[in-house]
PDB file with one MODEL, atoms N, CA, C and O in Angstrom:
MODEL        1
ATOM      1  N   MET A   1      62.638  67.148 115.048  1.00  0.00           N
ATOM      2  CA  MET A   1      61.633  66.358 114.396  1.00  0.00           C
ATOM      3  C   MET A   1      61.036  67.125 113.214  1.00  0.00           C
ATOM      4  O   MET A   1      60.798  66.535 112.160  1.00  0.00           O
ATOM      5  N   ASN A   2      60.794  68.406 113.367  1.00  0.00           N
ATOM      6  CA  ASN A   2      60.215  69.213 112.298  1.00  0.00           C
ATOM      7  C   ASN A   2      61.152  69.317 111.099  1.00  0.00           C
ATOM      8  O   ASN A   2      60.692  69.383 109.959  1.00  0.00           O
ATOM      9  N   THR A   3      62.446  69.332 111.341  1.00  0.00           N
ATOM     10  CA  THR A   3      63.419  69.404 110.255  1.00  0.00           C
ATOM     11  C   THR A   3      63.372  68.136 109.415  1.00  0.00           C
ATOM     12  O   THR A   3      63.438  68.210 108.188  1.00  0.00           O
ATOM     13  N   LYS A   4      63.260  66.986 110.046  1.00  0.00           N
ATOM     14  CA  LYS A   4      63.174  65.721 109.321  1.00  0.00           C
ATOM     15  C   LYS A   4      61.892  65.662 108.496  1.00  0.00           C
ATOM     16  O   LYS A   4      61.909  65.200 107.355  1.00  0.00           O
ATOM     17  N   PHE A   5      60.791  66.123 109.062  1.00  0.00           N
ATOM     18  CA  PHE A   5      59.524  66.131 108.350  1.00  0.00           C
ATOM     19  C   PHE A   5      59.589  67.055 107.137  1.00  0.00           C
ATOM     20  O   PHE A   5      59.122  66.696 106.056  1.00  0.00           O
ATOM     21  N   ALA A   6      60.158  68.223 107.310  1.00  0.00           N
ATOM     22  CA  ALA A   6      60.278  69.180 106.219  1.00  0.00           C
ATOM     23  C   ALA A   6      61.169  68.629 105.103  1.00  0.00           C
ATOM     24  O   ALA A   6      60.867  68.808 103.923  1.00  0.00           O
ATOM     25  N   ALA A   7      62.248  67.971 105.467  1.00  0.00           N
ATOM     26  CA  ALA A   7      63.141  67.380 104.474  1.00  0.00           C
ATOM     27  C   ALA A   7      62.433  66.271 103.705  1.00  0.00           C
ATOM     28  O   ALA A   7      62.585  66.163 102.488  1.00  0.00           O
ATOM     29  N   ALA A   8      61.667  65.457 104.402  1.00  0.00           N
ATOM     30  CA  ALA A   8      60.928  64.375 103.744  1.00  0.00           C
ATOM     31  C   ALA A   8      59.859  64.934 102.808  1.00  0.00           C
ATOM     32  O   ALA A   8      59.670  64.425 101.703  1.00  0.00           O
ATOM     33  N   ALA A   9      59.170  65.969 103.244  1.00  0.00           N
ATOM     34  CA  ALA A   9      58.138  66.594 102.411  1.00  0.00           C
ATOM     35  C   ALA A   9      58.749  67.215 101.167  1.00  0.00           C
ATOM     36  O   ALA A   9      58.183  67.110 100.079  1.00  0.00           O
ATOM     37  N   LEU A  10      59.888  67.854 101.314  1.00  0.00           N
ATOM     38  CA  LEU A  10      60.574  68.468 100.179  1.00  0.00           C
ATOM     39  C   LEU A  10      61.045  67.399  99.191  1.00  0.00           C
ATOM     40  O   LEU A  10      60.925  67.573  97.978  1.00  0.00           O
ATOM     41  N   ALA A  11      61.574  66.310  99.705  1.00  0.00           N
ATOM     42  CA  ALA A  11      62.026  65.213  98.839  1.00  0.00           C
ATOM     43  C   ALA A  11      60.845  64.606  98.081  1.00  0.00           C
ATOM     44  O   ALA A  11      60.958  64.292  96.896  1.00  0.00           O
ATOM     45  N   GLY A  12      59.725  64.445  98.760  1.00  0.00           N
ATOM     46  CA  GLY A  12      58.529  63.902  98.118  1.00  0.00           C
ATOM     47  C   GLY A  12      58.002  64.829  97.038  1.00  0.00           C
ATOM     48  O   GLY A  12      57.603  64.374  95.966  1.00  0.00           O
ATOM     49  N   ALA A  13      57.997  66.121  97.312  1.00  0.00           N
ATOM     50  CA  ALA A  13      57.530  67.095  96.325  1.00  0.00           C
ATOM     51  C   ALA A  13      58.450  67.109  95.101  1.00  0.00           C
ATOM     52  O   ALA A  13      57.979  67.222  93.969  1.00  0.00           O
ATOM     53  N   PHE A  14      59.725  66.998  95.326  1.00  0.00           N
ATOM     54  CA  PHE A  14      60.692  66.964  94.223  1.00  0.00           C
ATOM     55  C   PHE A  14      60.480  65.724  93.357  1.00  0.00           C
ATOM     56  O   PHE A  14      60.498  65.810  92.129  1.00  0.00           O
ATOM     57  N   ALA A  15      60.281  64.583  93.991  1.00  0.00           N
ATOM     58  CA  ALA A  15      60.064  63.333  93.258  1.00  0.00           C
ATOM     59  C   ALA A  15      58.784  63.413  92.432  1.00  0.00           C
ATOM     60  O   ALA A  15      58.757  62.971  91.283  1.00  0.00           O
ATOM     61  N   ALA A  16      57.735  63.969  93.005  1.00  0.00           N
ATOM     62  CA  ALA A  16      56.472  64.109  92.274  1.00  0.00           C
ATOM     63  C   ALA A  16      56.624  65.045  91.084  1.00  0.00           C
ATOM     64  O   ALA A  16      56.114  64.763  89.999  1.00  0.00           O
ATOM     65  N   ALA A  17      57.318  66.151  91.280  1.00  0.00           N
ATOM     66  CA  ALA A  17      57.535  67.104  90.187  1.00  0.00           C
ATOM     67  C   ALA A  17      58.357  66.475  89.069  1.00  0.00           C
ATOM     68  O   ALA A  17      58.078  66.702  87.892  1.00  0.00           O
ATOM     69  N   LEU A  18      59.348  65.703  89.420  1.00  0.00           N
ATOM     70  CA  LEU A  18      60.181  65.035  88.430  1.00  0.00           C
ATOM     71  C   LEU A  18      59.359  64.042  87.614  1.00  0.00           C
ATOM     72  O   LEU A  18      59.517  63.961  86.396  1.00  0.00           O
ATOM     73  N   THR A  19      58.493  63.296  88.269  1.00  0.00           N
ATOM     74  CA  THR A  19      57.635  62.336  87.581  1.00  0.00           C
ATOM     75  C   THR A  19      56.694  63.057  86.619  1.00  0.00           C
ATOM     76  O   THR A  19      56.535  62.632  85.475  1.00  0.00           O
ATOM     77  N   LEU A  20      56.082  64.124  87.064  1.00  0.00           N
ATOM     78  CA  LEU A  20      55.156  64.870  86.212  1.00  0.00           C
ATOM     79  C   LEU A  20      55.870  65.549  85.049  1.00  0.00           C
ATOM     80  O   LEU A  20      55.291  65.702  83.973  1.00  0.00           O
ATOM     81  N   ALA A  21      57.103  65.952  85.250  1.00  0.00           N
ATOM     82  CA  ALA A  21      57.849  66.623  84.194  1.00  0.00           C
ATOM     83  C   ALA A  21      58.207  65.673  83.063  1.00  0.00           C
ATOM     84  O   ALA A  21      58.279  66.099  81.911  1.00  0.00           O
ATOM     85  N   THR A  22      58.430  64.411  83.354  1.00  0.00           N
ATOM     86  CA  THR A  22      58.817  63.472  82.307  1.00  0.00           C
ATOM     87  C   THR A  22      57.621  62.841  81.609  1.00  0.00           C
ATOM     88  O   THR A  22      57.739  62.466  80.442  1.00  0.00           O
ATOM     89  N   ALA A  23      56.487  62.707  82.263  1.00  0.00           N
ATOM     90  CA  ALA A  23      55.314  62.054  81.677  1.00  0.00           C
ATOM     91  C   ALA A  23      54.770  62.775  80.445  1.00  0.00           C
ATOM     92  O   ALA A  23      54.503  62.105  79.447  1.00  0.00           O
ATOM     93  N   PRO A  24      54.590  64.090  80.452  1.00  0.00           N
ATOM     94  CA  PRO A  24      54.027  64.732  79.270  1.00  0.00           C
ATOM     95  C   PRO A  24      54.885  64.575  78.018  1.00  0.00           C
ATOM     96  O   PRO A  24      54.339  64.488  76.918  1.00  0.00           O
ATOM     97  N   ALA A  25      56.190  64.537  78.149  1.00  0.00           N
ATOM     98  CA  ALA A  25      57.047  64.384  76.975  1.00  0.00           C
ATOM     99  C   ALA A  25      56.812  63.040  76.313  1.00  0.00           C
ATOM    100  O   ALA A  25      56.729  62.963  75.087  1.00  0.00           O
ATOM    101  N   THR A  26      56.705  61.996  77.088  1.00  0.00           N
ATOM    102  CA  THR A  26      56.461  60.670  76.544  1.00  0.00           C
ATOM    103  C   THR A  26      55.096  60.618  75.876  1.00  0.00           C
ATOM    104  O   THR A  26      54.977  60.113  74.759  1.00  0.00           O
ATOM    105  N   ALA A  27      54.077  61.123  76.528  1.00  0.00           N
ATOM    106  CA  ALA A  27      52.732  61.125  75.955  1.00  0.00           C
ATOM    107  C   ALA A  27      52.702  61.960  74.682  1.00  0.00           C
ATOM    108  O   ALA A  27      52.047  61.586  73.709  1.00  0.00           O
ATOM    109  N   GLN A  28      53.400  63.079  74.684  1.00  0.00           N
ATOM    110  CA  GLN A  28      53.439  63.936  73.499  1.00  0.00           C
ATOM    111  C   GLN A  28      54.104  63.212  72.334  1.00  0.00           C
ATOM    112  O   GLN A  28      53.611  63.286  71.208  1.00  0.00           O
ATOM    113  N   GLN A  29      55.207  62.516  72.576  1.00  0.00           N
ATOM    114  CA  GLN A  29      55.872  61.761  71.518  1.00  0.00           C
ATOM    115  C   GLN A  29      54.947  60.702  70.951  1.00  0.00           C
ATOM    116  O   GLN A  29      54.882  60.529  69.734  1.00  0.00           O
ATOM    117  N   GLN A  30      54.231  59.992  71.807  1.00  0.00           N
ATOM    118  CA  GLN A  30      53.357  58.920  71.367  1.00  0.00           C
ATOM    119  C   GLN A  30      52.202  59.477  70.554  1.00  0.00           C
ATOM    120  O   GLN A  30      51.812  58.873  69.554  1.00  0.00           O
ATOM    121  N   GLN A  31      51.648  60.604  70.952  1.00  0.00           N
ATOM    122  CA  GLN A  31      50.513  61.185  70.254  1.00  0.00           C
ATOM    123  C   GLN A  31      50.928  61.866  68.968  1.00  0.00           C
ATOM    124  O   GLN A  31      50.122  61.955  68.042  1.00  0.00           O
ATOM    125  N   SER A  32      52.149  62.347  68.876  1.00  0.00           N
ATOM    126  CA  SER A  32      52.573  63.076  67.689  1.00  0.00           C
ATOM    127  C   SER A  32      52.985  62.149  66.558  1.00  0.00           C
ATOM    128  O   SER A  32      53.296  62.617  65.463  1.00  0.00           O
ATOM    129  N   GLY A  33      52.992  60.846  66.800  1.00  0.00           N
ATOM    130  CA  GLY A  33      53.320  59.910  65.745  1.00  0.00           C
ATOM    131  C   GLY A  33      54.807  59.648  65.589  1.00  0.00           C
ATOM    132  O   GLY A  33      55.217  59.039  64.601  1.00  0.00           O
ATOM    133  N   GLU A  34      55.621  60.088  66.530  1.00  0.00           N
ATOM    134  CA  GLU A  34      57.057  59.852  66.458  1.00  0.00           C
ATOM    135  C   GLU A  34      57.414  58.438  66.887  1.00  0.00           C
ATOM    136  O   GLU A  34      58.520  57.969  66.620  1.00  0.00           O
ATOM    137  N   ARG A  35      56.484  57.753  67.551  1.00  0.00           N
ATOM    138  CA  ARG A  35      56.749  56.409  68.062  1.00  0.00           C
ATOM    139  C   ARG A  35      55.584  55.507  67.678  1.00  0.00           C
ATOM    140  O   ARG A  35      54.470  55.972  67.437  1.00  0.00           O
ATOM    141  N   GLU A  36      55.862  54.209  67.626  1.00  0.00           N
ATOM    142  CA  GLU A  36      54.820  53.253  67.308  1.00  0.00           C
ATOM    143  C   GLU A  36      54.963  52.019  68.195  1.00  0.00           C
ATOM    144  O   GLU A  36      56.033  51.744  68.736  1.00  0.00           O
ATOM    145  N   ARG A  37      53.868  51.290  68.330  1.00  0.00           N
ATOM    146  CA  ARG A  37      53.882  50.055  69.116  1.00  0.00           C
ATOM    147  C   ARG A  37      54.540  48.961  68.287  1.00  0.00           C
ATOM    148  O   ARG A  37      54.209  48.772  67.117  1.00  0.00           O
ATOM    149  N   CYS A  38      55.474  48.244  68.901  1.00  0.00           N
ATOM    150  CA  CYS A  38      56.169  47.156  68.220  1.00  0.00           C
ATOM    151  C   CYS A  38      56.051  45.900  69.080  1.00  0.00           C
ATOM    152  O   CYS A  38      56.532  45.859  70.212  1.00  0.00           O
ATOM    153  N   TYR A  39      55.406  44.885  68.527  1.00  0.00           N
ATOM    154  CA  TYR A  39      55.176  43.631  69.248  1.00  0.00           C
ATOM    155  C   TYR A  39      56.342  42.667  69.051  1.00  0.00           C
ATOM    156  O   TYR A  39      56.949  42.605  67.982  1.00  0.00           O
ATOM    157  N   GLY A  40      56.636  41.913  70.114  1.00  0.00           N
ATOM    158  CA  GLY A  40      57.621  40.848  70.029  1.00  0.00           C
ATOM    159  C   GLY A  40      59.071  41.261  70.140  1.00  0.00           C
ATOM    160  O   GLY A  40      59.955  40.475  69.800  1.00  0.00           O
ATOM    161  N   VAL A  41      59.347  42.479  70.609  1.00  0.00           N
ATOM    162  CA  VAL A  41      60.738  42.936  70.692  1.00  0.00           C
ATOM    163  C   VAL A  41      61.207  43.238  72.116  1.00  0.00           C
ATOM    164  O   VAL A  41      62.396  43.474  72.335  1.00  0.00           O
ATOM    165  N   SER A  42      60.293  43.235  73.082  1.00  0.00           N
ATOM    166  CA  SER A  42      60.691  43.598  74.444  1.00  0.00           C
ATOM    167  C   SER A  42      61.212  42.393  75.225  1.00  0.00           C
ATOM    168  O   SER A  42      60.825  41.250  74.981  1.00  0.00           O
ATOM    169  N   LEU A  43      62.084  42.683  76.151  1.00  0.00           N
ATOM    170  CA  LEU A  43      62.587  41.649  77.056  1.00  0.00           C
ATOM    171  C   LEU A  43      61.567  41.436  78.175  1.00  0.00           C
ATOM    172  O   LEU A  43      60.715  42.293  78.407  1.00  0.00           O
ATOM    173  N   ALA A  44      61.647  40.318  78.856  1.00  0.00           N
ATOM    174  CA  ALA A  44      60.729  40.016  79.950  1.00  0.00           C
ATOM    175  C   ALA A  44      60.728  41.143  80.975  1.00  0.00           C
ATOM    176  O   ALA A  44      61.779  41.570  81.452  1.00  0.00           O
ATOM    177  N   GLY A  45      59.541  41.612  81.300  1.00  0.00           N
ATOM    178  CA  GLY A  45      59.396  42.684  82.282  1.00  0.00           C
ATOM    179  C   GLY A  45      59.740  44.063  81.776  1.00  0.00           C
ATOM    180  O   GLY A  45      59.752  45.009  82.565  1.00  0.00           O
ATOM    181  N   LYS A  46      60.021  44.224  80.490  1.00  0.00           N
ATOM    182  CA  LYS A  46      60.420  45.520  79.947  1.00  0.00           C
ATOM    183  C   LYS A  46      59.423  46.048  78.910  1.00  0.00           C
ATOM    184  O   LYS A  46      59.712  47.025  78.218  1.00  0.00           O
ATOM    185  N   ASN A  47      58.244  45.404  78.797  1.00  0.00           N
ATOM    186  CA  ASN A  47      57.247  45.862  77.836  1.00  0.00           C
ATOM    187  C   ASN A  47      56.587  47.154  78.306  1.00  0.00           C
ATOM    188  O   ASN A  47      56.582  47.464  79.498  1.00  0.00           O
ATOM    189  N   ASP A  48      56.035  47.897  77.365  1.00  0.00           N
ATOM    190  CA  ASP A  48      55.337  49.131  77.721  1.00  0.00           C
ATOM    191  C   ASP A  48      53.889  48.870  78.111  1.00  0.00           C
ATOM    192  O   ASP A  48      53.346  49.585  78.952  1.00  0.00           O
ATOM    193  N   CYS A  49      53.252  47.865  77.522  1.00  0.00           N
ATOM    194  CA  CYS A  49      51.895  47.516  77.912  1.00  0.00           C
ATOM    195  C   CYS A  49      51.413  46.305  77.130  1.00  0.00           C
ATOM    196  O   CYS A  49      52.157  45.736  76.331  1.00  0.00           O
ATOM    197  N   ALA A  50      50.162  45.912  77.365  1.00  0.00           N
ATOM    198  CA  ALA A  50      49.487  44.815  76.657  1.00  0.00           C
ATOM    199  C   ALA A  50      50.305  43.536  76.595  1.00  0.00           C
ATOM    200  O   ALA A  50      50.802  43.165  75.532  1.00  0.00           O
ATOM    201  N   ALA A  51      50.442  42.873  77.709  1.00  0.00           N
ATOM    202  CA  ALA A  51      51.194  41.623  77.735  1.00  0.00           C
ATOM    203  C   ALA A  51      50.284  40.407  77.782  1.00  0.00           C
ATOM    204  O   ALA A  51      50.732  39.324  78.160  1.00  0.00           O
ATOM    205  N   GLY A  52      49.038  40.552  77.413  1.00  0.00           N
ATOM    206  CA  GLY A  52      48.132  39.421  77.295  1.00  0.00           C
ATOM    207  C   GLY A  52      47.483  38.985  78.593  1.00  0.00           C
ATOM    208  O   GLY A  52      47.621  39.643  79.624  1.00  0.00           O
ATOM    209  N   PRO A  53      46.765  37.857  78.533  1.00  0.00           N
ATOM    210  CA  PRO A  53      46.037  37.361  79.698  1.00  0.00           C
ATOM    211  C   PRO A  53      46.961  37.113  80.885  1.00  0.00           C
ATOM    212  O   PRO A  53      48.073  36.607  80.731  1.00  0.00           O
ATOM    213  N   GLY A  54      46.482  37.476  82.061  1.00  0.00           N
ATOM    214  CA  GLY A  54      47.248  37.246  83.279  1.00  0.00           C
ATOM    215  C   GLY A  54      48.236  38.351  83.602  1.00  0.00           C
ATOM    216  O   GLY A  54      48.960  38.256  84.594  1.00  0.00           O
ATOM    217  N   THR A  55      48.285  39.400  82.785  1.00  0.00           N
ATOM    218  CA  THR A  55      49.182  40.522  83.051  1.00  0.00           C
ATOM    219  C   THR A  55      48.360  41.800  83.105  1.00  0.00           C
ATOM    220  O   THR A  55      47.228  41.833  82.623  1.00  0.00           O
ATOM    221  N   THR A  56      48.914  42.833  83.678  1.00  0.00           N
ATOM    222  CA  THR A  56      48.168  44.073  83.812  1.00  0.00           C
ATOM    223  C   THR A  56      48.610  45.108  82.789  1.00  0.00           C
ATOM    224  O   THR A  56      47.779  45.613  82.035  1.00  0.00           O
ATOM    225  N   CYS A  57      49.872  45.430  82.745  1.00  0.00           N
ATOM    226  CA  CYS A  57      50.315  46.437  81.791  1.00  0.00           C
ATOM    227  C   CYS A  57      51.837  46.479  81.747  1.00  0.00           C
ATOM    228  O   CYS A  57      52.488  45.439  81.650  1.00  0.00           O
ATOM    229  N   ALA A  58      52.398  47.663  81.819  1.00  0.00           N
ATOM    230  CA  ALA A  58      53.836  47.845  81.653  1.00  0.00           C
ATOM    231  C   ALA A  58      54.645  46.991  82.620  1.00  0.00           C
ATOM    232  O   ALA A  58      54.345  46.915  83.811  1.00  0.00           O
ATOM    233  N   GLY A  59      55.683  46.348  82.076  1.00  0.00           N
ATOM    234  CA  GLY A  59      56.599  45.569  82.890  1.00  0.00           C
ATOM    235  C   GLY A  59      56.070  44.219  83.330  1.00  0.00           C
ATOM    236  O   GLY A  59      56.613  43.628  84.263  1.00  0.00           O
ATOM    237  N   THR A  60      55.028  43.714  82.687  1.00  0.00           N
ATOM    238  CA  THR A  60      54.424  42.470  83.152  1.00  0.00           C
ATOM    239  C   THR A  60      54.610  41.297  82.192  1.00  0.00           C
ATOM    240  O   THR A  60      54.069  40.219  82.440  1.00  0.00           O
ATOM    241  N   SER A  61      55.352  41.472  81.117  1.00  0.00           N
ATOM    242  CA  SER A  61      55.573  40.327  80.222  1.00  0.00           C
ATOM    243  C   SER A  61      56.430  39.293  80.952  1.00  0.00           C
ATOM    244  O   SER A  61      57.279  39.633  81.776  1.00  0.00           O
ATOM    245  N   LYS A  62      56.188  38.049  80.635  1.00  0.00           N
ATOM    246  CA  LYS A  62      56.827  36.950  81.372  1.00  0.00           C
ATOM    247  C   LYS A  62      58.060  36.377  80.688  1.00  0.00           C
ATOM    248  O   LYS A  62      58.911  35.789  81.356  1.00  0.00           O
ATOM    249  N   VAL A  63      58.175  36.532  79.378  1.00  0.00           N
ATOM    250  CA  VAL A  63      59.299  35.965  78.631  1.00  0.00           C
ATOM    251  C   VAL A  63      59.857  37.005  77.659  1.00  0.00           C
ATOM    252  O   VAL A  63      59.164  37.955  77.292  1.00  0.00           O
ATOM    253  N   ASP A  64      61.083  36.824  77.256  1.00  0.00           N
ATOM    254  CA  ASP A  64      61.683  37.699  76.252  1.00  0.00           C
ATOM    255  C   ASP A  64      60.952  37.542  74.925  1.00  0.00           C
ATOM    256  O   ASP A  64      60.587  36.433  74.536  1.00  0.00           O
ATOM    257  N   TYR A  65      60.744  38.644  74.241  1.00  0.00           N
ATOM    258  CA  TYR A  65      60.153  38.689  72.896  1.00  0.00           C
ATOM    259  C   TYR A  65      58.750  38.108  72.849  1.00  0.00           C
ATOM    260  O   TYR A  65      58.369  37.493  71.853  1.00  0.00           O
ATOM    261  N   GLN A  66      57.978  38.294  73.908  1.00  0.00           N
ATOM    262  CA  GLN A  66      56.599  37.803  73.972  1.00  0.00           C
ATOM    263  C   GLN A  66      55.784  38.463  72.864  1.00  0.00           C
ATOM    264  O   GLN A  66      55.777  39.688  72.751  1.00  0.00           O
ATOM    265  N   GLY A  67      55.107  37.676  72.057  1.00  0.00           N
ATOM    266  CA  GLY A  67      54.419  38.161  70.861  1.00  0.00           C
ATOM    267  C   GLY A  67      53.237  39.068  71.105  1.00  0.00           C
ATOM    268  O   GLY A  67      52.864  39.836  70.219  1.00  0.00           O
ATOM    269  N   ASN A  68      52.635  39.004  72.283  1.00  0.00           N
ATOM    270  CA  ASN A  68      51.489  39.867  72.550  1.00  0.00           C
ATOM    271  C   ASN A  68      51.850  41.036  73.473  1.00  0.00           C
ATOM    272  O   ASN A  68      50.960  41.715  73.985  1.00  0.00           O
ATOM    273  N   ALA A  69      53.123  41.267  73.683  1.00  0.00           N
ATOM    274  CA  ALA A  69      53.593  42.405  74.489  1.00  0.00           C
ATOM    275  C   ALA A  69      54.271  43.395  73.555  1.00  0.00           C
ATOM    276  O   ALA A  69      55.039  43.002  72.677  1.00  0.00           O
ATOM    277  N   TRP A  70      53.986  44.679  73.744  1.00  0.00           N
ATOM    278  CA  TRP A  70      54.592  45.665  72.851  1.00  0.00           C
ATOM    279  C   TRP A  70      55.447  46.668  73.604  1.00  0.00           C
ATOM    280  O   TRP A  70      55.360  46.817  74.822  1.00  0.00           O
ATOM    281  N   LYS A  71      56.277  47.350  72.823  1.00  0.00           N
ATOM    282  CA  LYS A  71      57.180  48.381  73.325  1.00  0.00           C
ATOM    283  C   LYS A  71      57.116  49.536  72.338  1.00  0.00           C
ATOM    284  O   LYS A  71      57.045  49.308  71.130  1.00  0.00           O
ATOM    285  N   TYR A  72      57.139  50.771  72.826  1.00  0.00           N
ATOM    286  CA  TYR A  72      57.202  51.924  71.926  1.00  0.00           C
ATOM    287  C   TYR A  72      58.606  52.016  71.342  1.00  0.00           C
ATOM    288  O   TYR A  72      59.597  51.947  72.070  1.00  0.00           O
ATOM    289  N   VAL A  73      58.684  52.173  70.032  1.00  0.00           N
ATOM    290  CA  VAL A  73      59.960  52.313  69.321  1.00  0.00           C
ATOM    291  C   VAL A  73      59.834  53.486  68.358  1.00  0.00           C
ATOM    292  O   VAL A  73      58.716  53.889  68.035  1.00  0.00           O
ATOM    293  N   PRO A  74      60.946  54.045  67.889  1.00  0.00           N
ATOM    294  CA  PRO A  74      60.870  55.130  66.915  1.00  0.00           C
ATOM    295  C   PRO A  74      60.114  54.675  65.663  1.00  0.00           C
ATOM    296  O   PRO A  74      60.327  53.569  65.165  1.00  0.00           O
ATOM    297  N   LYS A  75      59.242  55.532  65.172  1.00  0.00           N
ATOM    298  CA  LYS A  75      58.406  55.198  64.016  1.00  0.00           C
ATOM    299  C   LYS A  75      59.270  54.760  62.833  1.00  0.00           C
ATOM    300  O   LYS A  75      60.275  55.393  62.509  1.00  0.00           O
ATOM    301  N   GLY A  76      58.855  53.663  62.198  1.00  0.00           N
ATOM    302  CA  GLY A  76      59.550  53.153  61.028  1.00  0.00           C
ATOM    303  C   GLY A  76      60.645  52.142  61.322  1.00  0.00           C
ATOM    304  O   GLY A  76      61.266  51.621  60.396  1.00  0.00           O
ATOM    305  N   THR A  77      60.895  51.854  62.602  1.00  0.00           N
ATOM    306  CA  THR A  77      61.989  50.934  62.935  1.00  0.00           C
ATOM    307  C   THR A  77      61.518  49.547  63.349  1.00  0.00           C
ATOM    308  O   THR A  77      62.318  48.612  63.372  1.00  0.00           O
ATOM    309  N   CYS A  78      60.251  49.392  63.673  1.00  0.00           N
ATOM    310  CA  CYS A  78      59.763  48.131  64.242  1.00  0.00           C
ATOM    311  C   CYS A  78      60.040  46.932  63.345  1.00  0.00           C
ATOM    312  O   CYS A  78      60.652  45.962  63.790  1.00  0.00           O
ATOM    313  N   VAL A  79      59.607  46.979  62.107  1.00  0.00           N
ATOM    314  CA  VAL A  79      59.708  45.803  61.241  1.00  0.00           C
ATOM    315  C   VAL A  79      61.138  45.511  60.808  1.00  0.00           C
ATOM    316  O   VAL A  79      61.401  44.474  60.200  1.00  0.00           O
ATOM    317  N   THR A  80      62.065  46.416  61.115  1.00  0.00           N
ATOM    318  CA  THR A  80      63.474  46.154  60.792  1.00  0.00           C
ATOM    319  C   THR A  80      64.233  45.545  61.961  1.00  0.00           C
ATOM    320  O   THR A  80      65.368  45.097  61.802  1.00  0.00           O
ATOM    321  N   MET A  81      63.602  45.528  63.151  1.00  0.00           N
ATOM    322  CA  MET A  81      64.247  44.960  64.336  1.00  0.00           C
ATOM    323  C   MET A  81      64.246  43.438  64.251  1.00  0.00           C
ATOM    324  O   MET A  81      63.232  42.826  63.916  1.00  0.00           O
ATOM    325  N   THR A  82      65.379  42.841  64.555  1.00  0.00           N
ATOM    326  CA  THR A  82      65.490  41.389  64.528  1.00  0.00           C
ATOM    327  C   THR A  82      65.786  40.868  65.928  1.00  0.00           C
ATOM    328  O   THR A  82      66.659  41.388  66.623  1.00  0.00           O
ATOM    329  N   THR A  83      65.056  39.843  66.331  1.00  0.00           N
ATOM    330  CA  THR A  83      65.255  39.202  67.629  1.00  0.00           C
ATOM    331  C   THR A  83      65.554  37.723  67.376  1.00  0.00           C
ATOM    332  O   THR A  83      65.434  37.266  66.240  1.00  0.00           O
ATOM    333  N   PRO A  84      65.936  36.976  68.391  1.00  0.00           N
ATOM    334  CA  PRO A  84      66.135  35.537  68.208  1.00  0.00           C
ATOM    335  C   PRO A  84      64.866  34.808  67.752  1.00  0.00           C
ATOM    336  O   PRO A  84      64.938  33.693  67.236  1.00  0.00           O
ATOM    337  N   LYS A  85      63.696  35.448  67.947  1.00  0.00           N
ATOM    338  CA  LYS A  85      62.432  34.828  67.538  1.00  0.00           C
ATOM    339  C   LYS A  85      61.900  35.394  66.217  1.00  0.00           C
ATOM    340  O   LYS A  85      60.808  35.023  65.789  1.00  0.00           O
ATOM    341  N   GLY A  86      62.638  36.264  65.580  1.00  0.00           N
ATOM    342  CA  GLY A  86      62.194  36.847  64.312  1.00  0.00           C
ATOM    343  C   GLY A  86      62.137  38.364  64.371  1.00  0.00           C
ATOM    344  O   GLY A  86      62.737  38.980  65.251  1.00  0.00           O
ATOM    345  N   LYS A  87      61.423  38.959  63.441  1.00  0.00           N
ATOM    346  CA  LYS A  87      61.331  40.416  63.350  1.00  0.00           C
ATOM    347  C   LYS A  87      60.206  40.962  64.217  1.00  0.00           C
ATOM    348  O   LYS A  87      59.277  40.246  64.589  1.00  0.00           O
ATOM    349  N   GLY A  88      60.315  42.253  64.529  1.00  0.00           N
ATOM    350  CA  GLY A  88      59.249  42.952  65.233  1.00  0.00           C
ATOM    351  C   GLY A  88      58.034  43.071  64.342  1.00  0.00           C
ATOM    352  O   GLY A  88      58.145  42.961  63.121  1.00  0.00           O
ATOM    353  N   SER A  89      56.869  43.297  64.939  1.00  0.00           N
ATOM    354  CA  SER A  89      55.627  43.378  64.193  1.00  0.00           C
ATOM    355  C   SER A  89      54.777  44.543  64.692  1.00  0.00           C
ATOM    356  O   SER A  89      54.775  44.861  65.881  1.00  0.00           O
ATOM    357  N   LEU A  90      54.056  45.171  63.770  1.00  0.00           N
ATOM    358  CA  LEU A  90      53.153  46.262  64.132  1.00  0.00           C
ATOM    359  C   LEU A  90      51.829  45.724  64.685  1.00  0.00           C
ATOM    360  O   LEU A  90      51.011  46.486  65.201  1.00  0.00           O
ATOM    361  N   THR A  91      51.627  44.430  64.575  1.00  0.00           N
ATOM    362  CA  THR A  91      50.426  43.784  65.131  1.00  0.00           C
ATOM    363  C   THR A  91      50.863  42.647  66.048  1.00  0.00           C
ATOM    364  O   THR A  91      51.994  42.168  65.965  1.00  0.00           O
ATOM    365  N   GLU A  92      49.967  42.229  66.911  1.00  0.00           N
ATOM    366  CA  GLU A  92      50.260  41.147  67.852  1.00  0.00           C
ATOM    367  C   GLU A  92      50.718  39.892  67.102  1.00  0.00           C
ATOM    368  O   GLU A  92      50.148  39.521  66.075  1.00  0.00           O
ATOM    369  N   ILE A  93      51.738  39.262  67.629  1.00  0.00           N
ATOM    370  CA  ILE A  93      52.263  38.032  67.039  1.00  0.00           C
ATOM    371  C   ILE A  93      51.593  36.853  67.736  1.00  0.00           C
ATOM    372  O   ILE A  93      51.777  36.659  68.937  1.00  0.00           O
ATOM    373  N   LYS A  94      50.832  36.077  67.005  1.00  0.00           N
ATOM    374  CA  LYS A  94      50.149  34.917  67.569  1.00  0.00           C
ATOM    375  C   LYS A  94      51.111  33.756  67.683  1.00  0.00           C
ATOM    376  O   LYS A  94      51.885  33.503  66.760  1.00  0.00           O
ATOM    377  N   SER A  95      51.078  33.050  68.790  1.00  0.00           N
ATOM    378  CA  SER A  95      51.978  31.914  68.996  1.00  0.00           C
ATOM    379  C   SER A  95      51.442  30.664  68.355  1.00  0.00           C
ATOM    380  O   SER A  95      52.075  29.611  68.432  1.00  0.00           O
TER     381      SER A  95
ENDMDL
END
């Protein structure tokens, strides 16, 4: 029984360390200006945040290319992205 507990604890610690190791890199990229918010380019459930009323945050957009949901993209690429609903926008797209 102790071996199973130790294995589970080790697996949990590894998973937590992996999560913490990847989070600072993403935050650093966002703060350093290498990425920008691009509205209207994410697929349903694939947004990074701000999906409007009735949603909480990341992964909560309900439709593809939702105008009030954004995704982080490399800086300078947002307005060149083309979707079936038009180009990406640096500001919320009003329906």
